[in-house]
C-alpha positions as CSV (number, residue, x, y, z in Angstrom):
1,M,-3.8,-37.0,66.3
2,N,-6.6,-34.7,67.4
3,F,-7.0,-31.6,65.2
4,I,-8.1,-29.3,68.0
5,R,-5.1,-30.2,70.2
6,T,-2.7,-30.1,67.3
7,Y,-3.5,-26.5,66.4
8,N,-4.3,-25.1,69.8
9,W,-1.4,-22.5,69.4
10,L,-3.6,-20.8,66.7
11,Y,-6.4,-20.1,69.2
12,P,-5.0,-17.0,70.9
13,M,-4.8,-15.2,67.5
14,L,-8.2,-16.4,66.4
15,A,-9.6,-15.3,69.8
16,F,-8.0,-11.9,69.2
17,N,-9.7,-11.6,65.9
18,I,-13.1,-12.5,67.4
19,S,-12.6,-10.1,70.3
20,M,-11.8,-7.3,67.9
21,V,-15.0,-7.9,66.0
22,A,-17.0,-8.1,69.2
23,T,-15.4,-4.9,70.5
24,R,-16.2,-3.1,67.3
25,I,-19.8,-4.3,67.5
26,A,-20.1,-3.1,71.1
27,L,-18.6,0.3,70.3
28,T,-20.5,1.0,67.1
29,G,-23.6,-1.1,67.4
30,E,-23.0,-2.2,63.8
31,L,-22.1,-5.6,62.3
32,T,-19.8,-4.1,59.7
33,F,-17.0,-6.7,60.0
34,V,-18.8,-9.7,61.4
35,F,-18.2,-11.5,58.1
36,I,-14.5,-11.8,59.2
37,I,-15.5,-14.5,61.7
38,W,-17.2,-16.5,58.9
39,N,-14.2,-16.0,56.6
40,L,-11.9,-17.3,59.3
41,F,-14.0,-20.4,59.6
42,L,-13.8,-21.0,55.9
43,A,-10.0,-20.4,56.1
44,G,-9.9,-23.2,58.6
45,V,-11.6,-25.7,56.3
46,P,-8.6,-26.4,54.1
47,L,-6.4,-26.9,57.2
48,Y,-8.9,-29.4,58.6
49,T,-9.2,-31.3,55.3
50,S,-5.4,-31.5,54.9
51,H,-5.2,-32.8,58.4
52,K,-7.8,-35.5,57.7
53,L,-5.9,-36.3,54.5
54,E,-2.9,-37.2,56.5
55,L,-5.0,-39.7,58.5
56,A,-6.9,-41.1,55.5
57,K,-6.9,-44.9,55.4
58,S,-7.4,-45.3,51.6
59,K,-6.5,-43.7,48.4
60,I,-10.2,-42.8,47.7
61,Q,-10.4,-41.0,51.0
62,S,-7.1,-39.2,50.3
63,W,-8.3,-37.9,46.9
64,L,-11.7,-36.9,48.3
65,Y,-10.0,-34.8,51.1
66,A,-7.6,-33.4,48.5
67,A,-10.5,-32.4,46.3
68,V,-12.3,-30.6,49.1
69,W,-9.1,-29.0,50.2
70,L,-8.5,-27.6,46.6
71,L,-12.1,-26.3,46.5
72,F,-11.8,-24.4,49.8
73,F,-8.1,-23.4,49.8
74,P,-8.7,-20.0,48.1
75,N,-10.8,-19.1,51.1
76,A,-7.7,-19.0,53.3
77,M,-5.9,-16.6,51.0
78,Y,-9.0,-14.6,50.1
79,I,-9.1,-12.9,53.5
80,V,-6.1,-10.7,52.3
81,T,-8.5,-9.0,49.9
82,D,-10.7,-8.0,52.9
83,L,-8.3,-5.2,53.2
84,F,-10.3,-3.6,50.4
85,H,-12.8,-2.7,53.1
86,L,-10.4,-0.5,55.0
87,H,-11.3,3.1,54.9
88,E,-11.9,6.0,57.3
89,R,-15.1,5.6,59.3
90,P,-16.3,8.2,61.8
91,E,-17.5,5.8,64.4
92,I,-14.1,4.1,65.0
93,P,-10.3,4.8,64.5
94,L,-8.8,3.7,61.2
95,W,-6.0,1.9,63.0
96,F,-8.5,-0.3,64.8
97,D,-9.9,-1.6,61.6
98,L,-6.4,-1.9,60.1
99,V,-5.3,-4.2,63.0
100,L,-8.6,-6.2,62.8
101,L,-8.4,-6.8,59.0
102,L,-4.6,-7.3,58.9
103,S,-4.5,-9.8,61.8
104,A,-7.4,-11.8,60.2
105,A,-5.6,-11.8,56.9
106,L,-2.4,-13.1,58.5
107,N,-4.3,-15.9,60.2
108,G,-5.8,-16.9,56.9
109,V,-2.4,-17.0,55.2
110,I,-0.9,-19.0,58.1
111,M,-3.7,-21.6,58.0
112,G,-3.6,-21.7,54.2
113,Y,0.2,-22.4,54.1
114,L,0.0,-25.0,56.9
115,S,-2.5,-26.8,54.8
116,L,-0.5,-26.4,51.6
117,Y,2.6,-27.7,53.3
118,K,0.6,-30.9,54.2
119,I,-0.6,-31.2,50.6
120,E,2.9,-30.9,49.3
121,K,4.1,-33.7,51.6
122,W,1.3,-35.9,50.4
123,L,2.1,-35.1,46.7
124,K,5.8,-36.1,47.3
125,T,4.6,-39.6,48.2
126,F,3.7,-40.4,44.6
127,V,4.8,-37.4,42.4
128,P,8.5,-37.1,41.2
129,L,10.2,-34.2,43.0
130,R,10.9,-32.3,39.7
131,Y,7.1,-31.9,39.2
132,I,6.3,-30.6,42.7
133,T,7.2,-27.0,42.2
134,P,5.2,-26.6,39.0
135,I,2.2,-28.3,40.7
136,I,2.4,-26.1,43.7
137,F,2.6,-23.0,41.5
138,A,-0.4,-24.3,39.4
139,I,-2.3,-24.7,42.7
140,L,-1.5,-21.2,43.7
141,F,-2.5,-19.9,40.2
142,L,-5.9,-21.6,40.6
143,C,-6.1,-20.1,44.1
144,G,-5.5,-16.7,42.6
145,Y,-8.3,-17.3,40.1
146,G,-10.5,-18.5,42.9
147,I,-9.8,-15.2,44.7
148,Y,-10.9,-13.3,41.6
149,L,-14.1,-15.3,41.4
150,G,-14.9,-14.7,45.0
151,R,-13.9,-11.0,45.3
152,Y,-15.2,-9.7,42.0
153,L,-17.9,-12.1,40.8
154,R,-19.0,-13.0,44.4
155,W,-18.9,-16.8,43.8
156,N,-18.4,-19.1,46.8
157,S,-16.9,-22.5,47.1
158,W,-20.3,-24.2,47.7
159,D,-21.6,-22.7,44.4
160,T,-19.8,-25.6,42.7
161,I,-22.8,-27.6,44.1
162,V,-25.5,-24.9,44.4
163,Q,-25.0,-23.1,41.1
164,P,-22.5,-25.2,39.1
165,Y,-23.8,-24.3,35.6
166,L,-23.6,-20.6,36.1
167,L,-20.2,-20.8,37.7
168,F,-19.0,-23.1,34.9
169,A,-20.3,-20.6,32.3
170,D,-18.2,-17.8,33.8
171,I,-15.1,-20.1,34.0
172,V,-15.6,-21.2,30.3
173,H,-16.0,-17.6,29.2
174,H,-12.7,-16.6,30.9
175,C,-10.9,-19.5,29.3
176,L,-12.4,-19.1,25.8
177,H,-11.7,-15.4,25.7
178,P,-8.4,-15.0,27.6
179,F,-7.4,-11.7,25.9
180,R,-10.7,-10.1,26.7
181,N,-10.2,-11.1,30.3
182,M,-6.5,-10.2,30.8
183,H,-7.4,-8.5,34.1
184,V,-8.6,-11.9,35.4
185,W,-5.4,-13.8,34.4
186,T,-3.1,-10.9,35.4
187,L,-4.6,-10.9,38.9
188,S,-4.4,-14.7,39.1
189,A,-0.7,-14.6,38.0
190,V,0.3,-11.8,40.3
191,F,-1.4,-13.4,43.3
192,A,0.2,-16.7,42.4
193,I,3.7,-15.3,42.2
194,W,3.3,-13.4,45.5
195,M,1.8,-16.5,47.3
196,Y,4.6,-18.8,45.9
197,L,7.4,-16.5,47.0
198,L,5.8,-16.1,50.5
199,Y,5.3,-19.9,50.7
200,T,9.0,-20.5,50.0
201,H,9.8,-18.2,53.0
202,F,7.2,-20.0,55.1
203,K,8.8,-23.4,54.4
204,K,12.3,-22.1,55.3
205,I,11.0,-20.8,58.6
206,K,9.0,-23.9,59.4
207,L,12.0,-26.2,58.6
208,Q,14.5,-24.3,60.8
């Protein structure tokens, strides 16, 4: 099944996001929100890898795609935090930036949940059903932690290869001193709960 044809229904909304960014650049002459296009690309990586996982011909391929998916999955949900950039700017109406950021965040969430749904189906092929919910919540907790690392410490998914020791040092510090880093784990937990509740609604809509 061709990935491009399978998800062609996503293109109008993605095109809308790109056109909003392009319009903003044309009106202001500034590249303020051009990073949204890159973030949307990164949000598409977990959807692509979960699609490839479905087509994998061996267990090794499946686990490799699953590992890449887990590494990039937080990027899909991370776009929600781009709403932090929303504030009044004299060169363009606030509502324009609101629509731009909110529509991009929604696209990220949709792509993220589509990929998570595929991962859940894959897990059900070898994991007992009673463990699925805890695993999904654990994945979303890790996603929340990944959002923290990206938003506040400015780590990227590829830093696991480019700067693995520095990234690992930050993670070890958070784990060894959980009470000093309560803000880290609180953010991760709150995001995980929100993402899990929203995901349960997503599945009900998808299955109807």
